[in-house]
ROSE-4610 file (N, C-alpha, C; in Angstrom, 1 decimal, always signed):
// ROSE-4610
residu = [M/M/M/T/T/T/P/P/P/D/D/D/E/E/E/R/R/R/A/A/A/G/G/G/P/P/P/A/A/A/S/S/S/D/D/D/E/E/E/A/A/A/L/L/L/L/L/L/A/A/A/R/R/R/A/A/A/A/A/A/R/R/R/D/D/D/A/A/A/T/T/T/A/A/A/F/F/F/E/E/E/P/P/P/L/L/L/V/V/V/V/V/V/R/R/R/H/H/H/S/S/S/A/A/A/A/A/A/L/L/L/H/H/H/G/G/G/Y/Y/Y/F/F/F/A/A/A/R/R/R/R/R/R/A/A/A/P/P/P/G/G/G/A/A/A/A/A/A/D/D/D/D/D/D/L/L/L/L/L/L/A/A/A/E/E/E/A/A/A/W/W/W/L/L/L/R/R/R/A/A/A/Y/Y/Y/A/A/A/A/A/A/R/R/R/R/R/R/G/G/G/F/F/F/D/D/D/T/T/T/A/A/A/R/R/R/G/G/G/P/P/P/A/A/A/R/R/R/A/A/A/W/W/W/L/L/L/F/F/F/D/D/D/V/V/V/A/A/A/R/R/R/N/N/N/V/V/V/L/L/L/S/S/S/A/A/A/H/H/H/W/W/W/R/R/R/H/H/H/A/A/A/A/A/A/R/R/R/Q/Q/Q/R/R/R/Q/Q/Q/G/G/G/P/P/P/S/S/S/G/G/G/E/E/E/A/A/A/R/R/R/D/D/D/N/N/N/P/P/P/W/W/W/D/D/D/A/A/A/V/V/V/D/D/D/A/A/A/R/R/R/L/L/L/D/D/D/A/A/A/A/A/A/A/A/A/V/V/V/A/A/A/P/P/P/A/A/A/L/L/L/R/R/R/E/E/E/V/V/V/I/I/I/A/A/A/E/E/E/L/L/L/P/P/P/A/A/A/E/E/E/E/E/E/R/R/R/E/E/E/L/L/L/L/L/L/L/L/L/L/L/L/V/V/V/A/A/A/W/W/W/E/E/E/Q/Q/Q/L/L/L/T/T/T/P/P/P/G/G/G/E/E/E/A/A/A/T/T/T/A/A/A/V/V/V/V/V/V/G/G/G/I/I/I/P/P/P/A/A/A/G/G/G/T/T/T/A/A/A/R/R/R/S/S/S/R/R/R/L/L/L/H/H/H/R/R/R/A/A/A/R/R/R/T/T/T/R/R/R/L/L/L/R/R/R/S/S/S/G/G/G/A/A/A/P/P/P/L/L/L/N/N/N/L/L/L/T/T/T/G/G/G/D/D/D/P/P/P/A/A/A]
num = [1/1/1/2/2/2/3/3/3/4/4/4/5/5/5/6/6/6/7/7/7/8/8/8/9/9/9/10/10/10/11/11/11/12/12/12/13/13/13/14/14/14/15/15/15/16/16/16/17/17/17/18/18/18/19/19/19/20/20/20/21/21/21/22/22/22/23/23/23/24/24/24/25/25/25/26/26/26/27/27/27/28/28/28/29/29/29/30/30/30/31/31/31/32/32/32/33/33/33/34/34/34/35/35/35/36/36/36/37/37/37/38/38/38/39/39/39/40/40/40/41/41/41/42/42/42/43/43/43/44/44/44/45/45/45/46/46/46/47/47/47/48/48/48/49/49/49/50/50/50/51/51/51/52/52/52/53/53/53/54/54/54/55/55/55/56/56/56/57/57/57/58/58/58/59/59/59/60/60/60/61/61/61/62/62/62/63/63/63/64/64/64/65/65/65/66/66/66/67/67/67/68/68/68/69/69/69/70/70/70/71/71/71/72/72/72/73/73/73/74/74/74/75/75/75/76/76/76/77/77/77/78/78/78/79/79/79/80/80/80/81/81/81/82/82/82/83/83/83/84/84/84/85/85/85/86/86/86/87/87/87/88/88/88/89/89/89/90/90/90/91/91/91/92/92/92/93/93/93/94/94/94/95/95/95/96/96/96/97/97/97/98/98/98/99/99/99/100/100/100/101/101/101/102/102/102/103/103/103/104/104/104/105/105/105/106/106/106/107/107/107/108/108/108/109/109/109/110/110/110/111/111/111/112/112/112/113/113/113/114/114/114/115/115/115/116/116/116/117/117/117/118/118/118/119/119/119/120/120/120/121/121/121/122/122/122/123/123/123/124/124/124/125/125/125/126/126/126/127/127/127/128/128/128/129/129/129/130/130/130/131/131/131/132/132/132/133/133/133/134/134/134/135/135/135/136/136/136/137/137/137/138/138/138/139/139/139/140/140/140/141/141/141/142/142/142/143/143/143/144/144/144/145/145/145/146/146/146/147/147/147/148/148/148/149/149/149/150/150/150/151/151/151/152/152/152/153/153/153/154/154/154/155/155/155/156/156/156/157/157/157/158/158/158/159/159/159/160/160/160/161/161/161/162/162/162/163/163/163/164/164/164/165/165/165/166/166/166/167/167/167/168/168/168/169/169/169/170/170/170/171/171/171/172/172/172/173/173/173/174/174/174/175/175/175/176/176/176/177/177/177/178/178/178/179/179/179/180/180/180/181/181/181/182/182/182/183/183/183/184/184/184/185/185/185/186/186/186/187/187/187/188/188/188]
x = [+13.1/+12.5/+12.5/+12.0/+12.3/+11.3/+12.1/+10.6/+9.3/+9.3/+8.2/+7.4/+7.4/+6.9/+7.2/+7.2/+6.9/+5.7/+5.5/+4.6/+3.1/+3.1/+2.1/+1.4/+0.1/+0.7/+0.6/+1.0/+0.7/-0.7/-1.2/-2.7/-2.2/-3.4/-3.7/-2.4/-2.8/-2.5/-1.3/-0.4/+0.8/+1.2/+0.7/+1.4/+1.0/+0.2/+0.0/+1.1/+1.5/+2.9/+3.8/+3.5/+5.0/+5.1/+4.2/+3.8/+4.4/+4.3/+4.8/+5.9/+7.0/+8.3/+8.5/+8.0/+8.3/+7.0/+7.2/+6.2/+5.5/+6.3/+6.2/+5.2/+5.6/+4.2/+2.7/+2.8/+1.0/+0.2/+1.5/+0.8/+0.0/+0.1/-0.8/-2.2/-2.3/-3.4/-4.5/-3.7/-4.8/-4.9/-4.1/-4.6/-5.8/-5.8/-6.9/-7.9/-7.8/-9.4/-9.5/-9.3/-9.4/-10.8/-11.0/-12.6/-13.3/-13.5/-14.2/-15.0/-13.8/-13.9/-14.3/-14.1/-14.9/-16.0/-16.8/-18.3/-18.2/-18.3/-18.7/-18.8/-18.2/-17.9/-19.6/-18.9/-20.1/-21.3/-21.8/-22.9/-23.8/-22.8/-22.9/-23.1/-21.9/-21.9/-21.1/-22.5/-21.5/-20.2/-20.8/-19.8/-18.7/-18.7/-17.4/-16.5/-17.1/-16.3/-15.0/-14.6/-12.8/-11.8/-13.1/-11.7/-12.0/-13.3/-12.8/-12.4/-12.0/-11.3/-9.7/-9.3/-7.9/-7.8/-9.0/-8.6/-8.7/-9.1/-9.2/-7.7/-7.4/-6.2/-4.8/-4.9/-3.7/-3.8/-5.2/-5.2/-4.7/-5.4/-5.9/-3.4/-2.5/-1.7/-0.6/-1.7/-1.1/-1.1/-2.0/-2.6/-2.3/-1.4/-0.9/+0.4/+0.4/+1.5/+0.1/-0.8/-1.7/-2.8/-2.1/-3.4/-2.8/-3.7/-4.1/-5.1/-4.4/-5.0/-5.8/-5.9/-6.9/-8.3/-8.3/-9.6/-10.7/-9.5/-10.3/-9.5/-9.5/-9.4/-8.7/-7.7/-7.5/-8.2/-9.2/-10.3/-11.2/-11.6/-12.9/-12.0/-10.8/-10.0/-10.3/-9.9/-10.3/-11.6/-12.6/-13.8/-13.8/-13.4/-13.2/-13.0/-12.0/-11.7/-12.0/-12.9/-14.2/-14.9/-15.7/-16.6/-16.3/-14.9/-14.8/-14.2/-14.0/-13.5/-14.9/-16.1/-17.5/-18.4/-17.7/-18.8/-18.5/-17.4/-16.7/-16.7/-16.8/-17.3/-18.3/-20.0/-20.9/-21.2/-20.7/-20.4/-20.0/-19.2/-18.9/-19.9/-20.4/-21.3/-22.5/-23.0/-23.9/-24.2/-22.9/-22.2/-22.3/-22.2/-22.3/-23.6/-24.3/-25.9/-26.8/-26.3/-27.2/-27.7/-29.2/-30.0/-29.5/-30.1/-29.7/-30.3/-31.3/-31.7/-30.6/-29.2/-28.7/-29.5/-30.5/-30.6/-30.4/-30.3/-29.4/-30.8/-30.3/-31.4/-31.5/-30.2/-30.3/-29.9/-30.7/-30.6/-29.3/-28.0/-27.2/-27.8/-28.4/-29.3/-30.1/-30.8/-31.0/-30.5/-29.4/-28.2/-28.2/-28.3/-28.2/-29.6/-30.7/-32.2/-31.6/-31.2/-31.2/-30.5/-29.6/-28.7/-29.5/-30.3/-31.1/-31.5/-31.6/-31.7/-33.6/-33.9/-35.3/-36.0/-35.9/-37.0/-38.2/-38.8/-40.5/-40.5/-39.4/-39.4/-38.7/-37.6/-37.3/-38.2/-38.8/-40.0/-40.3/-40.2/-40.9/-39.2/-38.2/-36.9/-36.1/-36.8/-35.8/-36.5/-38.1/-38.7/-38.2/-38.2/-37.5/-35.8/-35.3/-33.6/-33.5/-34.3/-34.0/-34.4/-35.5/-36.6/-35.3/-34.6/-33.5/-32.7/-32.2/-31.1/-30.2/-29.0/-27.9/-27.6/-26.9/-26.0/-26.5/-27.9/-28.7/-28.3/-28.7/-29.0/-27.0/-26.4/-24.7/-23.8/-24.8/-24.3/-24.6/-26.5/-26.8/-26.5/-26.1/-25.6/-23.9/-23.6/-22.0/-22.0/-22.7/-22.6/-23.8/-24.5/-25.6/-24.7/-24.5/-24.1/-21.9/-21.5/-19.9/-19.6/-20.3/-19.8/-19.3/-19.4/-18.8/-19.0/-18.2/-19.0/-19.4/-20.6/-21.0/-19.7/-18.9/-17.6/-17.2/-16.7/-16.0/-17.0/-17.8/-18.8/-18.8/-18.6/-19.2/-17.6/-16.3/-15.7/-15.4/-15.9/-16.3/-16.8/-17.6/-19.0/-18.3/-17.5/-17.0/-18.1/-19.5/-20.0/-19.5/-19.8/-19.2/-20.2/-19.6/-20.3/-21.5/-22.0/-22.9/-24.0/-23.4/-24.9/-25.1/-24.1/-23.8/-25.2/-24.5/-24.9/-27.0/-27.6/-28.7/-29.1/-28.3/-28.6/-29.3/-28.3/-27.9/-29.2/-29.5/-31.4/-32.6/-32.3/-33.6/-33.3/-32.6/-32.5/-33.1/-32.8/-33.1/-34.7/-35.1/-36.6/-37.1/-36.7/-37.3/-37.8/-36.9/-36.5/-37.7/-37.8/-38.4/-40.4/-40.4/-41.8/-41.5/-41.0/-41.5/-41.7/-41.0/-41.0/-41.7/-41.6/-43.1/-42.5/-41.2/-40.8/-39.5/-39.2/-38.2/-36.9/-36.1/-34.9/-33.9/-33.3/-32.4/-31.5/-32.0/-31.7/-31.6/-32.2/-32.3/-33.9/-33.4/-34.8/-36.4/-37.2/-38.3/-39.1]
y = [+28.7/+28.8/+30.2/+30.4/+31.9/+32.9/+34.1/+35.3/+34.7/+35.0/+34.5/+33.5/+32.4/+31.0/+31.6/+32.8/+33.3/+34.4/+34.8/+35.8/+35.4/+34.0/+33.2/+32.6/+32.1/+32.5/+33.7/+33.3/+34.8/+34.8/+35.7/+36.1/+35.3/+35.4/+34.5/+36.0/+37.1/+37.8/+38.2/+37.5/+37.8/+36.7/+35.2/+34.2/+34.4/+34.7/+35.3/+36.0/+36.7/+37.8/+36.9/+36.6/+35.7/+34.2/+33.6/+32.6/+32.8/+34.4/+35.4/+34.7/+34.7/+34.2/+33.4/+32.4/+31.0/+30.3/+29.0/+29.0/+28.1/+27.4/+26.6/+27.3/+29.1/+29.7/+29.5/+28.9/+28.5/+27.9/+26.9/+24.9/+25.9/+26.5/+26.5/+27.4/+28.3/+28.2/+27.4/+26.0/+25.2/+24.3/+24.7/+23.4/+24.6/+25.6/+26.6/+26.5/+26.4/+27.2/+25.8/+24.9/+23.8/+22.7/+22.8/+22.3/+23.3/+24.8/+25.6/+25.4/+25.5/+25.5/+24.4/+23.1/+22.0/+21.6/+22.5/+22.6/+23.0/+24.6/+25.3/+24.6/+24.0/+23.1/+21.3/+21.2/+20.1/+20.2/+21.8/+21.9/+22.6/+23.1/+23.3/+22.2/+21.5/+20.3/+19.1/+18.3/+16.9/+16.3/+15.9/+14.6/+14.9/+16.6/+16.6/+17.7/+17.5/+18.8/+18.6/+17.3/+16.9/+17.5/+17.4/+18.3/+18.9/+19.7/+21.1/+21.9/+21.2/+21.8/+21.5/+20.5/+20.7/+22.2/+21.9/+23.3/+23.7/+24.7/+26.0/+26.6/+25.3/+25.6/+25.1/+25.0/+25.3/+26.2/+27.0/+28.4/+29.1/+29.2/+29.7/+30.3/+29.0/+29.1/+29.9/+29.2/+30.3/+31.6/+32.1/+33.3/+34.2/+33.4/+34.3/+35.1/+35.5/+37.2/+38.4/+37.8/+39.1/+39.0/+38.2/+39.1/+39.8/+40.9/+42.4/+42.6/+43.0/+43.7/+44.6/+45.5/+46.2/+46.2/+45.3/+44.4/+43.3/+42.8/+42.4/+40.9/+40.5/+39.5/+38.5/+38.2/+36.9/+35.6/+35.4/+34.4/+34.5/+36.1/+36.3/+36.0/+36.4/+36.3/+34.9/+33.3/+32.0/+31.8/+32.8/+32.4/+32.7/+33.9/+34.1/+33.8/+33.1/+32.0/+30.3/+30.2/+28.8/+29.5/+30.4/+30.8/+30.5/+31.2/+30.8/+29.9/+29.3/+27.5/+27.3/+27.2/+26.8/+26.8/+28.4/+28.9/+28.1/+28.1/+27.0/+25.6/+25.5/+23.6/+23.7/+24.6/+25.4/+24.9/+26.4/+26.1/+25.1/+24.7/+22.9/+22.0/+21.5/+20.6/+21.2/+22.3/+22.9/+22.2/+23.5/+22.5/+20.8/+20.5/+18.6/+18.3/+19.4/+18.6/+18.9/+19.8/+21.0/+19.4/+20.2/+19.4/+20.0/+18.9/+19.5/+21.4/+22.0/+23.0/+24.0/+23.3/+24.6/+24.7/+24.5/+24.5/+23.6/+24.0/+23.4/+22.3/+21.1/+20.7/+19.9/+20.8/+20.5/+21.8/+21.8/+22.9/+22.7/+23.0/+22.9/+23.1/+24.2/+24.0/+22.9/+22.0/+20.8/+20.0/+19.9/+19.0/+19.8/+21.0/+22.3/+21.0/+21.6/+20.9/+19.5/+18.5/+17.3/+17.2/+18.2/+18.2/+19.0/+19.5/+19.9/+19.1/+19.1/+18.9/+19.2/+19.8/+20.3/+20.0/+18.4/+17.7/+18.7/+18.7/+19.8/+20.8/+21.5/+23.2/+23.0/+21.9/+22.6/+23.4/+22.3/+22.7/+24.8/+25.0/+26.7/+27.2/+26.3/+27.3/+27.4/+26.3/+25.9/+27.0/+27.3/+28.6/+30.1/+30.2/+31.2/+31.8/+31.0/+31.5/+31.3/+30.8/+30.3/+32.1/+32.6/+33.6/+35.0/+34.7/+35.6/+36.1/+37.5/+37.6/+36.4/+36.5/+36.0/+36.7/+37.5/+38.6/+38.4/+38.4/+38.5/+36.7/+36.1/+34.5/+33.8/+35.1/+34.0/+35.2/+35.9/+37.4/+36.3/+36.1/+35.2/+34.0/+33.1/+31.7/+31.9/+32.9/+32.9/+32.7/+33.8/+34.4/+33.1/+32.8/+31.3/+30.1/+29.9/+28.6/+28.6/+29.8/+29.4/+30.1/+31.0/+31.6/+32.6/+33.1/+34.7/+35.7/+36.4/+37.7/+38.0/+39.5/+40.9/+40.7/+41.2/+42.1/+41.3/+40.2/+38.7/+38.5/+38.6/+37.8/+39.3/+40.2/+41.9/+41.5/+41.2/+41.2/+40.4/+38.8/+37.7/+38.3/+38.5/+39.1/+40.2/+41.1/+42.3/+43.5/+44.2/+45.0/+45.5/+47.2/+47.7/+47.7/+48.1/+46.9/+47.6/+48.6/+49.7/+49.0/+48.3/+47.7/+46.5/+45.7/+43.8/+44.3/+45.1/+45.2/+45.1/+46.3/+46.4/+45.0/+44.4/+43.1/+42.1/+42.2/+40.8/+41.5/+42.1/+42.6/+41.9/+43.0/+42.6/+41.0/+40.2/+38.9/+38.0/+38.3/+37.7/+38.5/+39.3/+39.6/+39.1/+38.8/+37.5/+36.8/+36.0/+34.5/+34.6/+35.9/+35.1/+35.4/+36.2/+36.3/+35.6/+34.7/+33.3/+32.3/+32.3/+30.5/+30.9/+28.9/+29.3/+29.0/+29.0/+28.7/+29.8/+30.5/+30.8/+29.9/+30.5/+29.7/+29.9/+31.9/+32.1/+32.3/+31.8/+31.8/+33.2/+34.1/+35.3/+34.9/+35.7/+35.9/+36.4/+35.9/+36.5/+37.6]
z = [+26.4/+25.3/+24.7/+23.3/+23.0/+23.2/+22.9/+23.3/+22.2/+21.7/+20.2/+21.0/+21.6/+22.2/+24.0/+24.8/+25.6/+25.7/+24.1/+23.8/+24.0/+23.5/+23.2/+22.1/+21.7/+19.5/+19.0/+17.6/+17.2/+16.3/+16.1/+15.7/+13.8/+13.7/+12.6/+11.2/+11.8/+10.9/+10.7/+11.6/+12.1/+11.4/+11.4/+10.7/+9.3/+9.1/+7.1/+7.2/+7.8/+7.4/+7.5/+8.8/+8.1/+7.2/+6.9/+6.2/+4.4/+4.1/+3.1/+2.4/+4.3/+3.8/+3.9/+4.7/+5.5/+6.2/+5.2/+4.6/+5.8/+6.7/+7.8/+8.7/+8.6/+9.2/+8.7/+8.1/+7.6/+8.4/+9.0/+9.2/+10.5/+11.7/+12.4/+12.0/+10.9/+10.3/+10.0/+9.7/+8.8/+10.3/+10.7/+12.7/+13.2/+13.9/+14.0/+13.5/+12.0/+10.5/+10.2/+9.7/+9.0/+9.3/+10.8/+11.7/+10.9/+11.0/+11.4/+9.4/+8.4/+7.3/+6.7/+7.2/+6.7/+7.6/+8.2/+8.3/+7.8/+7.1/+6.1/+4.8/+4.5/+2.6/+3.6/+5.0/+5.6/+4.7/+5.6/+5.7/+3.9/+3.4/+2.1/+0.5/+0.4/-0.3/+0.5/+1.5/+2.4/+1.4/+0.9/-1.0/-0.4/-0.9/-1.7/-0.5/+0.8/+1.5/+2.0/+1.9/+2.0/+1.3/+0.2/-1.5/-1.5/-1.4/-1.1/+0.3/+1.1/+2.9/+1.6/+1.1/+0.6/-0.9/-1.7/-2.5/-1.5/-0.7/-0.1/+0.6/+1.0/+1.4/+0.5/-0.6/-1.9/-2.3/-2.5/-2.6/-2.1/-0.5/+0.2/+0.7/+0.1/+0.7/-0.5/-1.5/-3.0/-3.2/-2.1/-2.3/-1.1/+0.3/+1.1/+0.9/-0.3/-0.3/+0.1/-0.9/-1.4/-0.1/+1.2/+2.3/+2.5/+3.1/+3.3/+4.7/+5.6/+6.7/+6.6/+6.0/+5.7/+4.8/+4.6/+3.9/+5.1/+6.3/+7.1/+8.0/+9.0/+9.1/+8.7/+9.2/+8.7/+8.6/+9.5/+9.1/+8.3/+8.2/+7.4/+5.6/+5.9/+4.2/+3.8/+5.0/+4.6/+4.6/+5.0/+5.0/+3.2/+2.8/+1.5/+0.1/+0.5/-0.4/+0.0/+1.2/+0.8/+0.2/+0.3/-0.6/-2.4/-2.4/-3.9/-4.6/-3.6/-4.2/-3.7/-3.0/-3.5/-4.6/-4.6/-6.0/-6.9/-7.6/-8.5/-8.3/-6.8/-7.1/-7.7/-7.1/-7.7/-9.0/-9.4/-11.4/-12.4/-11.3/-12.7/-12.2/-11.1/-10.7/-11.7/-11.8/-12.7/-13.9/-14.3/-15.9/-16.4/-15.2/-15.1/-15.5/-15.0/-14.5/-16.1/-16.1/-17.6/-18.6/-18.7/-19.9/-21.7/-22.6/-23.7/-23.4/-22.6/-22.9/-22.7/-21.7/-21.1/-19.3/-18.9/-18.0/-16.4/-15.3/-14.7/-14.1/-13.8/-12.9/-11.8/-11.3/-9.4/-8.7/-7.3/-6.6/-5.7/-5.5/-4.6/-2.8/-3.2/-1.9/-1.6/-1.5/-1.5/-0.7/-0.6/+0.1/+1.3/+1.2/+2.6/+3.6/+2.7/+3.8/+4.0/+3.5/+4.2/+4.8/+5.4/+6.7/+7.8/+7.7/+8.9/+9.7/+10.8/+12.1/+12.1/+12.3/+12.0/+11.2/+10.9/+9.3/+9.5/+10.8/+10.4/+9.8/+9.9/+9.5/+7.7/+7.5/+6.6/+5.6/+5.4/+4.3/+4.0/+5.2/+5.0/+5.6/+6.2/+6.5/+4.8/+4.4/+2.8/+1.7/+2.1/+1.7/+1.6/+2.7/+3.4/+3.0/+3.0/+3.1/+1.2/+0.7/-1.0/-1.5/-0.9/-1.4/-0.6/+0.1/+0.5/-0.8/-1.2/-2.1/-2.0/-3.0/-2.3/-1.3/-1.6/-0.5/+1.4/+1.1/+2.7/+3.2/+2.2/+2.1/+2.9/+2.2/+2.4/+3.6/+3.9/+5.2/+6.2/+5.8/+7.2/+7.7/+6.7/+6.6/+7.5/+7.4/+7.6/+8.9/+9.2/+11.2/+11.6/+11.2/+11.8/+11.7/+10.9/+11.2/+11.0/+10.4/+10.8/+11.8/+12.9/+13.7/+13.6/+11.8/+12.1/+11.7/+12.7/+13.5/+12.3/+12.2/+11.4/+10.5/+11.3/+10.7/+9.5/+10.2/+9.4/+7.9/+8.3/+7.1/+6.1/+6.5/+5.8/+4.8/+6.1/+5.1/+3.9/+4.0/+3.2/+2.1/+2.5/+0.6/+0.5/+0.8/+0.4/+0.0/+1.4/+0.8/+2.5/+2.0/+3.0/+4.9/+5.4/+6.7/+7.7/+7.0/+7.0/+6.9/+5.5/+4.1/+4.4/+4.9/+5.3/+6.7/+7.8/+8.5/+8.7/+7.4/+6.8/+6.6/+5.7/+4.8/+5.6/+6.5/+8.0/+8.5/+9.1/+10.1/+8.9/+8.0/+6.4/+6.8/+6.4/+6.3/+7.5/+8.8/+9.8/+10.6/+9.7/+10.2/+9.0/+8.3/+7.0/+7.5/+8.1/+8.2/+9.4/+10.0/+11.8/+11.3/+9.6/+9.8/+8.9/+8.2/+7.2/+7.9/+9.0/+9.3/+10.7/+10.5/+11.8/+13.4/+13.5/+14.8/+15.1/+15.8/+16.2/+16.3/+14.5/+14.3/+14.1/+14.9/+14.4/+15.6/+16.6/+18.0/+18.5/+17.9/+18.7/+20.3/+21.1/+22.2/+21.4/+21.9/+21.3/+21.9]
């Protein structure tokens, strides 16, 4: 047994640093985070989740040398890559759906509604979430759905931590006041 094996599994950040010079060090990251990233895509673009996951790993691998620990943890960096892949997917899909007037005919949030378990509250929840500013909505969904810490979600969205905490609080407050049930998981 090598000294590295006795020390236990390497951190994500250490693996990314090693992956910059040793491509095999990237594989444990794929094993550790594929399920979470796939869930992220499946909840937002169910029919394309597998392809989006593959694209996210290709982009992350290509960008592995650019990872900077000063910008946040590796997990947040991976979700940032995933978010960029999803945004590109939605932009491409919107271009494909545009009518002659140039207006998009479909909204990608319709797919999110179809995946909600609580069908009875989906219309009210959809309305409240859709009314949130994009940054607040993304922070809320990263924390609630993807189980990122607020700090990790902050790094994904790329705003200061204090600003993110304030916007996340505001989003949760709006969700509580606009939805008929306690859907946030917070005790009443």
